[in-house]
C-alpha positions in Angstrom: 40.3 165.1 50.0 38.2 162.2 51.1 40.6 159.8 49.5 43.6 161.4 51.2 41.9 161.3 54.6 40.9 157.7 54.1 44.5 156.9 53.2 45.9 158.5 56.2 43.3 157.7 58.9 40.9 155.2 57.5 37.7 155.1 59.5 39.3 156.9 62.5 37.9 160.2 63.7 40.2 163.2 63.1 39.9 167.0 63.9 38.0 169.1 61.4 37.5 172.4 63.2 38.6 174.5 66.1 36.8 174.4 69.5 34.4 177.3 69.5 33.3 176.7 73.2 36.6 176.6 75.0 39.4 179.1 74.2 41.1 182.0 75.7 39.1 185.2 76.0 41.4 187.2 73.6 40.9 184.6 70.9 37.9 184.9 68.5 36.9 182.0 66.2 35.4 183.0 62.9 32.2 181.5 61.5 34.1 179.0 59.3 35.4 177.4 62.5 38.8 177.0 61.2 40.0 180.6 61.3 41.0 182.5 64.6 42.3 185.9 65.4 43.8 187.5 68.5 41.5 190.5 69.7 43.5 191.5 72.7 44.3 195.2 72.7 47.3 195.6 75.0 50.8 194.5 74.3 51.1 192.9 77.7 48.1 190.6 77.3 48.5 186.9 78.1 48.9 184.7 75.0 45.8 183.0 73.8 45.7 179.4 72.6 42.9 177.5 70.9 42.6 173.7 70.4 40.5 171.6 68.1 37.4 169.9 69.3 38.8 166.4 69.0 42.3 165.0 69.5 44.3 163.5 66.6 43.9 159.9 65.7 46.5 157.5 67.2 46.0 154.3 65.3 47.6 155.4 62.1 51.1 156.0 60.5 51.0 159.8 60.8 48.9 162.9 61.4 49.2 166.2 59.7 47.4 169.6 59.4 48.5 173.0 58.1 48.0 176.6 59.2 48.1 179.6 57.0 49.4 182.7 58.6 46.9 185.2 57.3 48.2 188.2 59.3 50.9 188.8 61.9 53.3 191.6 62.9 57.0 191.2 62.6 58.5 189.3 64.3 55.6 186.9 64.5 54.7 185.7 68.0 52.5 182.9 66.7 53.3 179.4 68.2 51.9 176.3 66.5 51.9 172.7 67.7 50.1 170.2 69.9 49.0 170.2 73.5 47.1 167.8 75.8 43.6 167.9 77.0 44.3 169.7 80.2 46.6 172.4 78.7 46.1 175.9 80.0 44.8 178.1 77.1 46.6 181.2 78.3 49.9 179.5 77.5 51.5 178.8 74.2 52.1 175.1 73.1 55.5 174.0 74.1 55.6 175.8 77.4 53.8 173.1 79.4 54.3 169.4 79.9 52.6 167.2 77.3 52.9 169.9 74.5 55.2 170.8 71.7 55.5 174.2 70.0 57.2 175.7 66.8 57.7 179.4 67.3 57.4 181.9 64.3 59.6 184.5 65.8 62.9 182.6 65.5 62.0 179.1 64.3 62.8 177.5 67.7 60.8 174.7 69.2 60.1 173.4 72.7 59.0 169.8 73.6 57.1 170.8 76.7 59.9 172.0 79.0 59.7 175.8 78.1 63.3 175.4 76.9 63.3 176.7 73.2 66.0 175.2 71.0 67.1 176.0 67.5 65.1 174.0 65.0 63.8 175.4 61.7 63.2 178.6 59.8 61.2 181.4 61.3 57.9 182.2 59.7 55.7 185.2 59.2 52.6 186.5 57.4 51.9 184.6 54.2 53.6 181.4 55.2 51.9 178.0 55.5 53.1 175.9 58.4 52.5 172.2 58.7 52.4 170.3 62.0 52.6 166.5 62.1 53.0 163.4 64.2 55.1 160.4 63.0 53.8 157.5 65.0 56.3 155.1 63.5 59.3 157.1 64.8 57.3 158.4 67.8 58.1 162.1 67.2 56.7 165.4 66.0 57.6 167.2 62.7 56.9 170.6 61.1 57.0 172.0 57.6 57.2 175.5 56.2 55.7 176.3 52.8 55.9 172.6 51.9 59.5 172.2 53.0 60.2 169.6 55.7 61.9 171.2 58.8 62.9 168.0 60.5 61.7 165.9 63.4 61.5 167.2 66.9 61.4 165.6 70.4 59.7 162.4 71.6 56.0 162.0 71.2 54.0 162.7 74.2 51.7 159.7 74.9 48.5 161.5 75.6 45.6 163.0 73.7 47.3 165.4 71.3 45.1 168.3 70.2 46.3 170.5 67.3 46.9 174.0 69.0 47.5 177.5 67.8 49.0 180.1 70.1 48.4 183.8 69.4 49.9 186.8 71.2 49.6 190.0 69.1 46.6 192.0 68.1 46.8 191.4 64.5 47.5 187.7 64.6 45.2 185.8 62.3 45.4 182.2 61.2 43.4 179.7 59.1 43.7 176.0 59.7 43.5 173.3 57.1 42.6 169.9 58.6 41.4 168.0 55.6 43.7 169.0 52.7 44.8 169.5 50.0 48.1 170.5 51.6 51.1 172.4 50.4 53.3 169.7 51.7 53.3 166.4 49.8 52.0 164.3 52.7 51.3 161.3 50.4 55.0 161.1 49.6 56.0 161.4 53.3 53.5 158.8 54.1 54.9 156.3 51.6 58.5 157.2 52.7 57.7 156.3 56.3 56.2 153.0 55.3 59.1 152.3 53.0 61.7 153.0 55.7 59.9 150.8 58.1 59.6 148.0 55.6 63.4 148.3 54.9 64.2 148.0 58.5 62.0 144.9 58.9 63.5 143.4 55.7 67.0 144.0 57.0 66.4 141.9 60.0 68.4 138.7 59.6 66.4 135.5 59.7 68.3 132.2 59.9 67.9 129.5 57.4 65.2 127.0 58.2 65.2 123.4 57.0 62.4 122.9 54.6 61.9 119.2 55.6 61.4 120.4 59.2 58.7 122.8 58.2 56.9 120.1 56.2 57.1 117.6 59.0 55.9 120.2 61.5 53.0 121.0 59.2 52.0 117.4 59.0 52.2 117.0 62.8 50.2 120.0 63.4 47.4 119.0 61.0 47.3 115.5 62.4 48.1 113.8 59.1 49.6 110.7 60.8 50.0 108.3 57.8 51.4 111.0 55.5 53.9 112.1 58.2 55.1 108.5 58.7 55.6 108.1 55.0 57.4 111.4 54.8 59.8 110.5 57.7 60.6 107.2 56.1 61.4 108.9 52.8 63.5 111.5 54.6 65.5 109.0 56.6 66.2 106.9 53.6 67.2 109.9 51.5 69.6 111.0 54.3 71.3 107.6 54.5 71.8 107.4 50.7 73.2 111.0 50.6 75.6 110.4 53.4 77.0 107.0 52.2 77.3 107.9 48.6 78.6 111.5 48.7 80.4 111.3 52.0 79.6 114.9 52.5 80.0 116.7 55.8 76.8 118.1 57.2 76.4 121.7 58.1 76.8 122.7 61.7 73.5 123.0 63.5 72.1 126.5 63.5 72.7 128.8 66.5 69.9 128.0 68.9 67.6 131.0 69.7 65.1 131.4 72.5 62.0 129.4 71.4 59.1 131.5 70.2 55.8 129.6 70.5 52.3 130.7 69.6 49.1 130.0 71.4 46.8 129.4 68.5 43.8 131.5 69.2 40.1 130.3 69.0 38.8 130.2 65.5 38.4 133.7 64.2 34.8 134.9 64.3 34.8 137.1 61.3 35.1 134.8 58.2 35.8 136.5 54.9 34.3 133.9 52.6 31.6 131.4 52.3 33.7 128.4 52.8 34.2 129.1 56.5 37.6 127.7 56.3 39.6 127.8 59.5 43.0 129.3 59.2 45.7 129.6 62.0 48.4 132.3 61.8 52.0 131.4 61.3 53.6 130.1 64.5 56.9 129.0 66.0 56.8 126.3 68.7 59.1 124.9 71.3 60.3 121.3 71.7 57.9 120.8 74.6 54.9 121.8 72.4 56.2 119.4 69.6 56.3 116.6 72.2 52.7 117.4 73.1 51.6 117.3 69.5 53.4 114.0 68.9 51.7 112.5 72.1 48.2 113.5 70.9 48.8 112.7 67.2 46.9 109.3 67.2 43.9 110.9 68.9 43.8 113.9 66.5 44.3 111.6 63.6 41.3 109.5 64.8 39.2 112.7 65.3 40.0 113.8 61.8 39.0 110.5 60.3 35.7 110.4 62.2 34.7 113.8 60.9 35.7 113.0 57.4 33.5 109.9 57.5 30.6 111.9 58.9 30.6 110.2 62.3 30.2 113.5 64.1 28.7 112.3 67.4 31.6 109.9 67.8 33.9 112.8 67.3 32.1 114.9 69.9 32.4 112.2 72.4 36.1 111.8 71.6 36.7 115.5 72.2 34.9 115.4 75.5 37.1 112.5 76.6 40.5 113.5 75.3 40.2 117.4 75.3 37.9 118.2 78.2 39.1 121.9 78.4 38.2 122.8 74.9 36.1 125.9 74.5 32.6 124.7 73.5 31.4 128.3 72.8 34.1 128.7 70.1 33.1 129.2 66.5 34.9 125.9 65.4 33.0 123.8 68.0 29.7 125.3 66.9 30.5 124.4 63.3 31.0 120.8 64.5 27.4 120.9 66.1 26.0 122.3 62.9 27.7 119.6 60.9 25.9 116.9 63.0 22.7 118.6 62.1 23.5 118.5 58.4 24.5 114.8 58.6 21.1 113.9 60.3 19.2 115.9 57.6 21.1 114.2 54.8 20.1 110.8 56.3 16.5 111.8 56.1 16.0 112.5 59.9 14.9 116.1 59.6 12.6 116.3 62.7 15.2 114.6 64.8 17.9 116.9 63.5 15.8 120.1 64.4 15.2 118.7 67.8 18.9 117.8 68.4 20.0 121.3 67.2 17.6 123.0 69.6 18.9 120.9 72.5 22.6 121.2 71.7 23.3 124.6 70.3 23.4 127.8 72.4 21.2 130.2 70.4 22.4 133.1 72.6 25.5 133.1 70.5 23.6 134.4 67.6 24.0 137.9 68.8 27.3 137.7 67.1 27.1 138.1 63.3 29.4 135.1 62.3 27.3 132.8 64.4 24.1 134.1 63.0 25.4 133.6 59.4 26.5 130.1 60.2 23.0 129.2 61.5 21.4 130.6 58.3 23.8 128.8 56.1 23.2 125.5 57.9 19.5 125.6 58.0 19.3 126.6 54.4 19.5 122.9 53.6 15.9 122.7 54.6 15.0 124.6 51.5 15.9 121.7 49.3 13.1 119.2 48.8 15.5 116.4 47.8 18.4 115.8 50.1 19.7 112.9 48.1 20.8 114.9 45.1 24.6 114.8 44.6 24.9 118.7 44.5 23.2 118.9 48.0 25.3 116.1 49.5 28.5 117.6 48.1 27.7 121.1 49.5 26.5 120.1 52.9 28.3 116.8 53.4 31.7 116.0 51.8 32.3 119.6 50.9 32.2 120.8 54.5 33.7 118.0 56.5 37.3 118.6 55.6 37.0 122.3 56.5 35.3 121.3 59.9 37.9 118.7 60.6 40.8 121.3 60.0 39.0 123.8 62.2 38.5 121.2 65.0 42.2 120.2 64.8 43.2 123.9 65.3 40.8 124.1 68.2 42.2 121.2 70.1 45.8 122.4 69.3 44.8 125.7 70.9 43.8 123.9 74.0 47.0 121.8 73.8 49.2 124.8 73.4 47.7 126.7 76.3 50.9 126.8 78.3 50.3 130.0 80.2 47.3 130.4 82.6 46.3 133.8 83.8 46.4 134.3 87.5 44.3 137.5 87.4 47.1 139.8 88.9 47.9 143.0 87.1 51.4 144.0 87.5 51.6 147.3 85.6 50.9 149.2 82.4 53.3 150.8 80.0 53.1 152.9 76.8 52.7 149.9 74.5 51.1 147.2 76.6 50.0 145.8 79.9 51.9 143.4 82.2 50.1 140.6 84.1 51.1 137.5 86.1 50.6 134.1 84.6 51.4 130.5 85.5 53.8 128.6 83.3 52.2 125.1 83.3 55.4 123.7 81.9 57.7 124.8 84.7 55.1 125.5 87.4 56.6 128.9 87.9 54.9 132.2 87.7 55.9 134.5 84.9 55.2 138.1 83.7 53.5 138.5 80.3 53.5 141.8 78.5 50.6 142.0 76.1 51.2 144.3 73.1 48.7 145.1 70.4 49.8 143.7 67.0 49.9 145.6 63.7 47.7 144.7 60.8 48.0 145.7 57.2 45.2 146.7 55.0 46.5 147.5 51.6 48.8 150.4 51.8 47.4 151.5 55.2 48.8 150.5 58.5 46.2 149.8 61.2 47.2 149.3 64.8 45.3 148.6 68.0 44.5 151.0 70.8 48.1 151.0 72.0 50.0 149.9 68.9 53.2 148.1 68.5 56.3 150.3 68.2 59.5 149.5 66.5 61.2 149.7 70.0 59.3 146.6 71.0 60.6 144.7 67.9 64.0 145.9 68.7 63.7 144.7 72.4 62.5 141.3 71.2 65.4 140.9 68.7 68.0 142.0 71.4 66.6 139.7 74.0 66.7 136.8 71.6 70.4 137.4 71.1 71.4 137.9 74.8 71.8 135.0 77.3 73.3 135.8 80.6 72.2 135.4 84.2 72.3 139.1 84.8 70.3 140.1 81.7 66.5 139.8 81.5 65.7 136.5 79.7 63.0 136.0 77.1 61.0 133.0 78.1 58.7 132.9 75.0 56.8 135.0 72.6 53.4 134.0 71.2 50.5 135.6 69.4 46.9 135.2 70.7 43.7 136.9 69.5 45.6 139.6 67.7 48.0 140.4 70.5 51.8 139.8 70.7 52.5 138.4 74.1 56.1 138.7 75.6 56.8 136.2 78.3 59.6 137.1 80.8 60.7 136.0 84.2 58.7 137.2 87.1 60.8 139.7 89.2 60.4 140.3 93.0 61.0 144.0 92.4 63.4 146.5 90.9 66.5 148.2 92.3 64.8 151.5 92.8 62.5 149.9 95.3 65.3 148.4 97.2 67.0 151.8 97.4 63.7 153.6 98.4 63.0 150.9 101.1 63.8 151.3 104.8 66.5 148.6 104.5 70.1 149.7 104.8 72.4 147.7 102.6 75.7 146.6 104.1 78.9 146.7 102.2 78.8 143.0 101.2 75.3 143.5 99.7 76.3 146.6 97.9 79.2 144.9 96.3 77.0 142.0 95.3 74.6 144.4 93.5 77.4 146.2 91.7 79.2 143.0 90.7 76.0 141.6 89.1 75.2 144.9 87.4 78.7 145.2 85.8 78.6 141.5 84.8 75.4 142.2 82.9 76.9 145.3 81.3 80.1 143.4 80.4 78.0 140.7 78.5 75.8 143.4 76.9 78.9 145.5 75.8 80.8 142.4 74.6 77.9 141.7 72.3 78.2 145.2 70.9 75.0 146.6 72.4 74.7 149.9 74.2 71.7 150.0 76.6 71.0 153.8 76.6 68.3 153.6 79.4 70.1 152.3 82.4 68.5 153.4 85.8 67.5 151.6 89.0 64.0 151.3 87.7 65.3 149.2 84.8 67.4 146.8 87.0 65.3 144.0 88.5 65.9 141.5 91.3 64.6 137.9 91.4 63.2 136.3 94.5 66.7 134.6 94.7 68.6 137.9 94.7 69.8 137.7 91.1 70.1 141.1 89.4 68.8 141.4 85.9 69.1 144.4 83.5 66.0 144.9 81.5 64.1 147.2 79.2 66.1 147.1 75.9 63.7 149.2 73.9 66.3 152.0 73.5 69.3 149.7 73.0 71.3 149.9 69.8 74.0 147.8 68.3 77.3 149.6 67.6 78.5 149.5 63.9 82.0 148.6 63.2 84.5 149.4 60.4 85.6 146.8 57.8 88.9 146.5 59.8 87.1 144.1 62.1 87.1 140.6 60.5 83.7 139.4 59.5 83.9 136.4 61.8 84.5 138.6 64.9 81.2 138.9 66.7 82.7 140.4 69.9 85.1 143.2 70.5 86.9 144.4 73.5 85.2 147.7 74.6 88.7 149.1 75.3 89.5 149.0 71.6 86.2 150.4 70.5 87.5 153.8 69.4 89.7 151.9 66.8 86.9 150.2 65.1 83.6 152.0 65.8 82.0 153.8 62.9 80.6 156.9 64.4 77.1 156.2 63.4 74.7 159.0 64.4 72.3 158.3 67.2 69.9 160.5 69.2 71.2 162.0 72.3 67.7 162.2 73.8 68.0 158.9 75.7 68.5 157.8 79.3 66.6 159.3 82.3 67.9 162.8 83.1 69.5 162.0 86.4 71.5 159.2 84.8 72.3 160.7 81.5 76.0 161.1 80.7 77.6 164.6 80.1 78.3 163.9 76.4 74.6 163.2 75.9 73.6 166.3 77.7 75.8 168.3 75.4 74.3 166.7 72.3 76.7 164.0 71.3 75.4 161.9 68.4 78.4 159.5 68.0 78.8 157.7 71.3 79.2 154.2 72.7 79.4 152.1 75.8 80.7 154.9 78.0 77.3 156.4 78.4 76.1 153.2 80.1 79.1 153.3 82.4 78.2 156.8 83.5 74.6 155.6 84.3 76.1 152.6 86.2 78.2 155.0 88.2 75.2 157.1 89.2 73.5 153.8 90.2 76.6 152.9 92.3 76.5 156.3 94.0 72.8 155.9 94.7 73.3 152.4 96.1 76.0 153.7 98.5 74.1 156.8 99.6 70.6 155.6 99.1 69.7 158.8 97.3 70.3 160.0 93.6 73.7 161.7 93.1 72.7 164.3 90.4 69.1 165.6 90.6 68.8 168.3 88.0 65.4 169.7 86.9 66.5 170.1 83.3 69.6 169.6 81.1 71.3 172.8 82.0 70.6 172.3 85.7 71.9 168.6 85.4 75.1 169.7 83.8 75.6 172.4 86.5 75.2 169.8 89.3 77.6 167.4 87.6 80.3 170.2 87.2 80.0 171.2 90.7 81.1 167.7 91.8 83.2 166.5 88.9 84.6 169.8 87.7 84.1 171.9 84.6 85.3 170.6 81.2 88.6 171.8 80.1 91.3 170.9 77.5 92.9 168.8 80.3 90.0 166.7 81.7 87.8 166.7 78.5 89.6 167.9 75.2 86.7 167.3 72.9 83.9 168.7 75.0 83.8 172.0 73.0 83.1 170.2 69.8 79.7 169.0 70.9 76.9 170.9 69.4 75.1 171.8 72.6 78.3 172.8 74.5 77.7 175.8 76.7 80.5 177.5 78.7 80.0 177.3 82.5 81.7 179.3 85.2 84.8 177.4 86.3 84.4 176.2 89.8 86.5 174.2 92.2 84.9 170.7 92.2 83.6 169.5 95.5 84.8 165.9 94.8 82.9 162.6 95.3 84.4 162.1 98.7 82.8 165.3 99.9 79.4 164.6 98.5 79.2 160.9 99.5 80.6 160.9 103.0 81.9 158.0 105.0 83.0 155.8 102.0 86.2 153.9 101.5 89.1 154.9 99.2 88.3 151.9 97.0 84.6 152.9 96.6 85.4 156.5 95.7 88.2 155.5 93.4 86.0 153.2 91.4 83.2 155.7 91.3 85.6 158.4 90.1 86.6 156.2 87.2 83.0 155.4 86.3 82.0 159.1 86.4 85.0 160.5 84.4 83.8 163.5 82.4 85.7 162.4 79.3 83.9 159.2 78.0 87.3 158.0 76.5 88.7 157.9 80.0 85.8 156.3 81.7 86.3 152.8 82.9 84.7 149.8 81.2 82.8 146.8 82.5 85.3 144.5 81.0 86.7 141.9 83.5 90.3 143.3 83.3 89.0 146.7 84.4 86.0 147.3 86.6 85.6 143.8 87.8 89.1 143.3 88.9 89.1 146.6 90.8 90.3 146.5 94.4 86.8 147.4 95.5 85.7 143.8 94.9 88.8 142.0 96.2 89.2 143.8 99.5 87.3 142.5 102.5 84.5 142.5 103.3 83.8 140.3 100.2 80.4 140.5 98.5 77.7 138.3 99.8 75.7 135.6 97.8 72.8 136.8 95.7 70.3 134.9 97.9 71.4 137.1 100.9 70.1 140.3 99.1 67.0 141.9 100.6 64.6 141.1 97.9 61.6 140.9 100.2 61.6 144.5 100.8 58.9 146.9 102.2 58.7 150.1 100.1 58.8 153.2 102.2 56.3 156.1 101.7 57.1 158.5 98.9 59.6 161.1 100.0 59.9 164.6 98.5 62.9 163.6 96.5 61.0 160.6 95.0 58.0 162.8 94.0 60.5 165.3 92.5 62.2 162.5 90.5 58.9 161.1 89.1 57.8 164.6 88.0 61.1 165.0 86.2 60.7 161.6 84.5 57.2 162.5 83.4 58.5 165.7 81.8 
């Protein structure tokens, strides 16, 4: 059991028993602290829930526990799942926000909205139910008697406590938090890792020229003479190959947004006695290469001085050429210690001790690596004869090369420090924090999202406090492929001190703040906003990407009034049939139905108020039309300065849509009844958009009607020949210039509508 727990959670704390101090009055915890029973007498008693003492670990691949149903009447009213720290214990899990529950009575589940949906098999007395969290896919899952029941809704990003809900007098359960389990959790663990590795391995990486890699390595290390010889050989070989074979060179690879890496300070925790300095793999921009080439002579000279044992001269050269270097870093301290060793090897022991006392900051020894370094350095004093070859080899020649390499990495870290923090926190999300930085290359302020990186220790995956999710990798991949003025651009990506840092343009605000502000947009400004939004969608869809999370909060505006679609974490690329030629990278969205392989995707995407009807009805094969519905909702919100459909849940949202747009029928949406969550509604006469959004022109209502068509096949696309050539954009007044948009807005106080929207989004 200990081996299994170590595999799943490592050194992380995990629940081992129920909370005996805090639970509902009708629940009694037995002495083993893993069994509980319901002691309420009346059939109308409130349910009683009990949680574990500690929440589940987060920094792992998955979490899992099992519950044996020792006793329960038929049908069983027991509900198993997870809930947050503040959950009310007179409620079953799944009935409150931040909880999820699997009901024994009918096998339904709820993801915290009290709406129970069909899920798995019902369970009763004698069954063993497993409850788990898949952190890679960010979802919950359940098992019954060792059989996987499937994944449920999205993971609630809070402290998840294993929770048991009891409702009947005879209900008794026994929890198993440490194994062994009925379900083969080891196999599931390996399956999750294998699936993630396959996804990573399937990512296409372009061919890289080996000569360029070698030359870049020599440049980074400061090997000036070797690099010059290599370049001469390379140029000569290229000329001979071109003149003799008369071959045609390959076209240059498609240029991607540069990814550069800020080489962090020398890692403090060294794994071996050599104290060798290693820098992580990195990708750098042309601008950084120019900096390296400019400092190559100085770094080469610095390398030679250290190799020859002239440490004081090397220190003076660093102070002169790289004044910003971190002198408290582990690498710089190694250089100081090397000067001490050189003085001892020359027989100047007392002078060496005095010099080290004056030059070294002994307060750094409270860190274990620095303390070990000092102990290893001063161990030379244990040798009586410092002229012996073994002593000189160990403390002299044997260490200089390692120190020279570490110092080269240190000055490169100072050299590559392109982004300077400005100390302004912009926001915090699920997977990282966003802050303002100064780009010293361009002189402009940028926004940097810091995401904790993933480390691998054997078979186990260890993440930081927040963790990096596959949606972050997907967003990076998509942003590298997309280049358009109305799509958020990726400035750079670099790794620093174990964190992945995503550098993006700094925005003045988002479209939601513009809508919520006191500023009333005129028709020209409204047209400018929608033109840019549709231009961005046109490019996104032409590259075969569907956004799946379009809302005013994910549409940003620069200080120059340029609109940019952002947040591609849920975006997916459509898959096409072999009928499309392999060379065809773009496809007309109008012809999508002819070529699109109906790859199944989740329908639990897009903020509720901007979710299309097909997604609300459980469509798993969809395409760009869902984005156009979201864009239509945004259009209506821009026109009326308030959301169009403000449902509190999926059913209410559908009802509000049908009241305005009409109820699905064989005429306006023939395939609606085929969707798995289709529910008949009372047929009502639609109000019409012109009635809901009053005082708008015929062109505005016509475009909005086409964007909000119930049938996704009839919905207008963002292609230039359709939406962008609509009469709405060509009829006066024409749209204004982007710089005339009100980007310097003052946000109004929260209205009741806004508070309601935030509550629904949180749910």
